[in-house]
C-alpha positions as a printed Julia matrix, in Angstrom:
114×3 Matrix{Float64}:
 110.57  200.86  54.12
 108.46  198.53  56.26
 108.49  194.96  54.93
 106.27  192.19  56.3
 107.03  188.74  54.89
 104.23  186.53  53.63
 104.79  184.03  56.47
 104.71  186.78  59.11
 101.5   188.19  57.6
  99.86  184.76  57.67
 100.86  184.08  61.29
  99.78  187.55  62.44
  96.43  187.12  60.68
  95.95  183.7   62.29
  96.69  185.11  65.77
  94.41  188.12  65.34
  91.53  186.01  64.0
  91.84  183.31  66.68
  91.78  185.97  69.4
  89.13  188.16  67.71
  91.45  191.18  67.66
  90.81  193.97  65.17
  93.64  196.39  65.96
  96.81  196.97  63.99
 100.17  195.47  64.93
 102.79  198.09  65.82
 106.53  197.71  65.38
 107.79  199.41  68.53
 111.04  200.16  70.31
 111.4   197.87  73.32
 113.89  198.36  76.14
 115.5   195.41  77.84
 118.63  194.25  79.58
 120.43  193.88  76.25
 119.55  197.43  75.25
 116.91  198.57  72.78
 115.31  196.2   70.29
 112.32  196.17  67.99
 109.22  194.21  68.95
 105.52  193.91  68.16
 102.52  195.26  70.06
  98.83  195.78  69.4
  97.91  199.42  68.79
  95.89  201.8   66.65
  97.39  203.67  63.7
  98.29  207.34  64.13
  98.76  210.08  61.54
 102.55  209.84  62.03
 102.73  206.13  61.14
 103.97  204.28  58.09
 101.64  201.4   57.24
 102.18  198.04  55.55
  99.31  195.66  54.77
 100.04  191.95  54.43
  97.31  189.31  54.17
  94.74  191.77  55.51
  96.87  192.62  58.55
  97.85  196.24  59.1
 101.39  196.6   60.46
 102.38  200.1   61.57
 105.52  201.93  62.7
 106.14  205.53  63.68
 107.77  207.36  60.76
 110.47  208.83  63.01
 111.44  205.36  64.28
 111.41  204.04  60.72
 113.81  206.84  59.67
 116.17  205.9   62.52
 116.04  202.19  61.65
 116.24  202.36  57.87
 114.38  199.41  56.36
 112.49  197.28  58.9
 111.56  193.66  58.23
 109.0   191.59  60.16
 109.44  187.85  59.63
 108.36  184.55  61.18
 110.5   181.44  61.55
 109.18  177.96  62.3
 111.0   175.93  64.96
 113.39  173.4   63.5
 112.52  170.57  65.88
 115.92  170.79  67.59
 114.57  172.7   70.55
 114.38  175.97  68.63
 111.09  177.79  69.08
 108.94  179.39  66.41
 108.53  183.12  66.55
 108.57  186.56  65.02
 111.69  188.57  64.34
 111.83  192.3   63.72
 115.08  193.54  62.22
 116.34  196.95  61.16
 118.88  197.64  58.43
 120.53  200.27  60.66
 121.61  199.05  64.12
 119.7   200.62  66.99
 121.77  203.0   69.11
 123.06  201.33  72.25
 122.13  203.05  75.47
 124.36  200.87  77.62
 121.63  198.36  78.45
 118.29  198.9   80.04
 118.95  197.54  83.54
 122.36  198.45  84.79
 123.13  194.79  85.47
 122.81  191.26  84.26
 119.5   189.47  83.85
 120.99  185.99  84.13
 120.22  185.91  87.86
 116.53  186.39  87.13
 116.33  189.98  88.31
 117.5   192.99  86.35
 120.07  195.27  87.9
 120.29  193.7   91.33
């Protein structure tokens, strides 16, 4: 199941309208220093995608990825004024498999793997 909260739908719609973007928003597997995570990207729907519509925004995810993740939830949280930033979160009910990190080293130095 792909779930997009009302707040996330509103914020995505606002972003797409302000930037005159007509494409769908894809939930995608992202690789980083902490290993794989789910993120958002602009893309067109494919025949192999699951689709959720929220506030006129089409959010898509590949069916195979959705099966691996179980239920996926796209949400938006406002900053609390304590230095916390606003932003989207994409969470899966089944933890993503760890591949040992995406860099082979720490990113705290500003460069991955070196």
